[in-house]
TORMI-410472 format. One record per residue (C-alpha): residue in three letters; x, y, z. Coordinates in pm, whole numbers, plus 50000, padded with zeros to 5 digits. Example, Ala and Ser with C-alpha at 12.3 -4.5 7.8 and 13.67 -1.06 7.14 Angstrom:
<rs>
ala512304955050780
ser513674989450714
</rs>
This chain:
<rs>
met519166178989616
ser518896171289249
ser520556191588979
phe517116206288890
gly516666222289230
pro517486257989104
ala515136253188811
thr512306243489044
his513036274189258
trp512916295988949
phe509486282588842
asp508216287289198
asn509156324289175
gln507216326988849
arg504116312489015
lys504396337289299
met503846365089050
gly500086359589099
ser497116342088939
leu495216356288646
ala492166362788864
ser494066382489130
glu495776403888861
leu492496408388666
phe490536421488961
leu493266445589045
glu492416462588714
ile488616459588723
arg485826457188980
pro483756425289003
gly480706445588891
phe482356450888556
leu481696414888452
arg478396412588644
val476816436588388
leu477086408788127
ala475956380388352
gly472566392888459
ser469166387288299
asn469496420388116
gly472966412287979
pro471806411487614
val470306446187642
tyr473416460387806
val475596444587532
asp473556462887264
val473706495287461
leu477506493087502
asp477956483187134
ala476016513787020
leu477856537087258
glu481266523287155
arg480556527686782
glu479656563886831
ala482556570687074
ser485066555286826
glu484226583886592
arg484136610686866
his487526609487031
glu486656640587228
gly483736622387377
met479956627587334
ser477616648687536
arg475386632387796
glu472306641787596
glu473746623687291
ala474516592887495
leu471006592987647
thr469486594187299
ile471556564187190
val470566543987503
ala466916552987457
asp466996542187092
val468436507987196
leu465946503787473
ser463066511087226
arg464146480387031
his463896459287348
pro460236464687459
ala460486435487698
phe463376451187892
arg462586454388262
pro465446468688479
asp466316451088797
asp465806470589113
ala469396464589217
glu470546479788891
val468476510888833
gly466586518789150
thr463376509489327
leu460826525389086
ala458366500288949
pro459316489988594
asp455846496388453
ser455916532888567
leu459406539888425
pro459286561688112
leu461766554587832
ala463816586187893
glu464076578688268
ala464996541888195
ala467766553987960
arg469096577488224
arg469226550488491
val470836525288255
leu473536550388166
asp474116559288532
his474296522188619
leu477066516488356
ala478886546888489
lys478976535988856
ala482366531389012
glu481716494889088
thr480636488988723
gly483186510188540
trp482046505888179
val481276542588109
leu483236573288212
asp480896603088292
glu483246632988322
gln482486668788401
leu484526695388216
pro485606728888368
asn482736746088172
trp480296722988359
asp479516702388042
arg479396665088094
val481166642187850
ile480576604587815
arg483416581287715
leu483926543887734
asp486576529287962
ala489626514487788
his488906480087934
ala485376482787808
ile486556488887454
ile488826458187468
leu486026435287591
ile483446448387345
asp485846441787061
ala486336406387191
leu482606400887216
arg482206412186849
gln484836387486738
ile483016359286920
ala479626368486779
arg480856376486429
pro483996355786371
asp486136362186070
ala486206335985802
ala488566307785896
val491756305485697
phe494546279885658
thr497946294285575
asp501366277885540
lys502386282585904
leu502626245385979
gln504486239885655
gly506836267685764
val507576248386085
cys508346216885877
val510666236585643
ala512506253685928
leu513136220386113
ala514266203585791
asn516916230985727
his519546216785966
gly522266242385877
ala520026273385934
phe518596258686256
ala522076252386395
asp523206287986326
ala520456303186558
pro518726273986731
leu516836292786997
ala515466319186754
his514356291886511
leu512836271386797
glu510796300886922
asn509696309386562
cys508636273286507
leu506696273586830
thr504896305986738
leu504026291986391
ala502866259186535
arg500556276286783
ser499096298286510
gly498656267786285
ile496776248986558
ala494606280086616
glu493776280186244
leu492786243486249
arg490596249586546
gly489066279086367
ile488226256386070
glu486696230986314
lys484616257486483
gly483486271286147
leu482276236586040
val480436232486370
arg478836266886325
leu477736259685962
thr476406224586049
gly474286240886320
arg472996266986074
gln472196239085829
arg470236220686093
glu468136251386164
ala467486260285798
lys463746264185723
thr463816267685345
leu465766253785056
gly467206288584989
glu468706288685336
val470146253685287
tyr471816262184958
gly472916295985096
val474826278385372
ile476376254285119
phe477306277784832
asp477556311785000
gln478996303885342
tyr480686269585326
ala482066273484975
glu483526307885042
gln484576305085407
ile485656268785435
gly485736249685113
arg487976272484905
thr490046290085163
cys490496263585428
tyr489656227785351
ala491116227785001
glu494386243285128
leu494556218385415
val494216188685177
arg496726203684934
ala499326209185208
gln499916171185249
leu500846175685613
pro501076139385743
arg504346131285570
arg506006164085654
leu504836162886014
asp506446128886062
glu509766142685946
ala509306173986163
arg508626153586481
glu511616132386412
gln513766163386377
val512446176486716
arg513626143586875
val517036147986703
val517376182786850
gln516386170187194
gly519316146487177
asp521896170587036
val523986182487331
asp525736210187141
leu522456225287019
leu520956223487368
arg523976240887527
asn523876267587254
met520206274487332
gln520936273787710
his523646299887676
glu521276321987467
val518586319887742
met521176329688003
arg522366358787787
arg518796371887763
asp518056365888131
pro521276368188340
ser519346359688661
ala518396325288525
pro520626297488657
pro522036271788408
ala519626244288519
ala516626267488481
ala517786278788140
met518096242888024
ala514686235088165
arg513226263587969
val514766250487645
gln513446215587717
val510026229187797
arg509846246787463
leu511026215887275
asp508426194687450
glu505736219487371
leu506736220987007
gly506586182786989
arg503166181187166
thr501846208586931
leu502906189886620
asp501286158686764
leu497936176586775
val497876185386406
gln496976150986265
pro494066144486509
leu492686178886441
ala492976174286066
asp491136140286100
glu488456157586306
ile488036184286037
asp487636156585775
arg484926139785992
arg483076172586044
thr483276180685672
ala481726146685589
glu479116152985857
phe478316187285710
ala477796171085367
arg475516144585513
arg473486170585706
ser473176192885396
leu471956164185178
ala469516151785441
arg468146186485507
ser467776193985136
arg465866161385079
tyr463706167585381
leu462716202585280
gln462006191884922
glu459496167385069
val457736189785326
val458176225885209
gly456786244584908
asp453596255084733
arg453776226284482
arg453506201084765
glu450276217784889
gln448866218684537
val449556182084479
lys448136173284823
asn444916193284747
leu444656176384406
phe444756141084551
glu442406150284837
arg439936162284574
ile440356129184383
asn439886109084706
val436596126384777
ala435296123584424
tyr436396087284357
ala436496071484701
gly437246034384702
arg438466032784342
arg442036029184204
leu443496057784011
ser444676035283730
asp441066022483677
leu439536057483622
asn441006063783275
asp438946090983106
gln436426093183387
ile438626115583595
ser438536152383531
leu441826168383616
pro442496205883611
pro444546218083309
leu448286220683327
leu449576254383460
leu451636260883147
pro450296292382982
glu451126295082615
ala453366264882631
arg453446237682367
ile454666202682436
leu455916190582101
ala455356153182155
gly452276156782375
arg452006151082748
asp453256115082710
ser456756129482641
leu456896139583006
tyr456676103683115
glu459816088883254
pro459896051383328
pro460546042083688
arg464126037583779
arg465226010684019
trp467606027584261
ser470256004984415
leu471086007184777
glu474646018284684
glu473356049984511
asn471206060084808
ala473916052385063
pro474886082485276
val478236099985225
asp480916081685413
asp484546090085482
asp485736055085367
val485426043485006
ser485366006384930
glu487375990684652
gly484165982284470
gln483046018784476
arg486476029684353
asp486436004384065
arg482876014783962
ala483876051583965
lys486876044183741
ala484696024483502
gln482186052583482
leu484966077783423
arg486486056283142
ala483056053482983
val482586091482998
val486006097282844
arg485446071482580
glu482116086582476
ser483396122882485
leu483686139082139
thr487286149882194
val489956159781942
ala491856128182040
arg488876107381929
ala488766125281597
asn492476119981542
arg492116082781615
phe489336079781360
val491346098081094
asp494326075381159
arg492146045481092
leu491266057880747
gly494656049580612
gly497006069080386
gly499896091980468
lys500386129380487
gly498276147680234
ala495896118580177
arg492396130480084
ile489526108180194
ala485896114680099
ser483086111380352
ala481556084680123
asp484506061880201
phe484226065180581
pro483746030780748
val480616038880951
leu479256006181087
asp477576016581411
lys476666046881625
asp480136049281778
asp481616053681424
leu478996080681355
ala480056098381675
asp483656096981550
val482586114981232
ile480886141981446
ala484006146081649
val485976150581321
leu483676178881217
leu483666195081565
his487446197781593
ala488346204881227
glu489636239481326
ser491456227781641
asp495196233481663
asp495566197781792
ala493716182381496
arg496046162081267
tyr493786168480967
arg491696194980798
val488256194080643
ala487616203980281
val484326207380089
pro483796200579713
ala484786228679477
asp481236233479355
arg480206242879712
ser482446273079722
gly479746295079564
arg480976292879206
gly479476259079100
asp476236239479137
pro474586250379463
ser472966216079515
pro475086195379756
ala475726157979741
tyr474896135780036
asp476326103680165
arg474056080380366
lys475606066180679
leu473346044180883
asp470066064180912
cys471756097780857
leu472616118680548
leu476006135880557
glu476696164780324
arg479796153380136
phe483226165980255
phe486796155080250
val489366148780522
val492916158780429
lys495666144880658
lys498336169580772
</rs>
């Protein structure tokens, strides 16, 4: 017999405690779950939900008449409800009045083999309706499935990494730290699965969206609030891959540390004196193995979340473009307009009609287009395949270089205080130098933009200059200003004084 014989015997005893099914059906009857599995399951769920909400505020219970009123109200919202003969009797469904149907539904839920509702008779002969404790637990679980809370990503996995990295604290109480790490790791995995499930759910809603309002509602109201800000951003910020590598390595170190393993073995035996040494060591090894496997799951789950996030972005963009093409009153108006033109000028090209075509007036009441209708014309733009490419997880080096070039161009063309300071530095002179706008070296439009930046940031704390106007513009002298021509612009004269 191997040294793990007692451990195997201990695990056999644990299995003999019974399966989940055998223990579950000692607590409930099979008919308890059959209520939800029949063709009328959705109706019974709504009935039980309404009864539980009322019962939660009436700890003393509700009268049978009140319960029947609630059931009848729910059945009135399900006109297609037809009770099964096995559930509520043999009366034909079409001849069953609403009040009688409510009574039979309530009696069906209160049957001993069903056990959802407790119909109790008090000493004064009044009847009180309550929900069974198991029914309350299951209804609450059904609500959480149907209306899940917004997914969150906390620092649980980071807590595991920190705890494993702190060798001294872990060695002081290794079993307690191991169990804490395992609990945090399980919770972290559950959070990641919640994020993944949330992305699946939102992608499905995006696929079913019928209007642009629904599309943008899913993006900005649901994804941005439930996933983008509270989950995905935190997951990216956590930078888990590097920390997880170190944490997995530390688990392997603990698995090879004989002193730590014996310390945890003794702690298990102290908590459970009936556990033999081999079984105690086996329990320690099982928990260490589970912690290692749990940490191994994090990176694949994070990668899957990245993939599903990219898929959500692609779906949202595709759905938005599709609905812009096929939905909306404007599309019908344009369609009707061109159908009218096709009928009136069949066989002719639109560009050849010139003034012969009579189009309806623009629907712009009391609107003036300053440069005429031609100002609305925008020349055709040739889109490159790169710009229309779908969102992808991988970015090529060419795309990265083009993005950097665009960013540099935007920064260079921005009218920032740094740009103004650079222009003033080029004017020459030291601290206190006073340069008139007439002496500015404005040779092209970029230099003119530099001058605009100087005026924009003259009052900024970061500006290394100040702007002064001629004395006669202070209100005491000649009110007519002097101008300096720069390119095709006239600048009212001013001075730059270096600080």
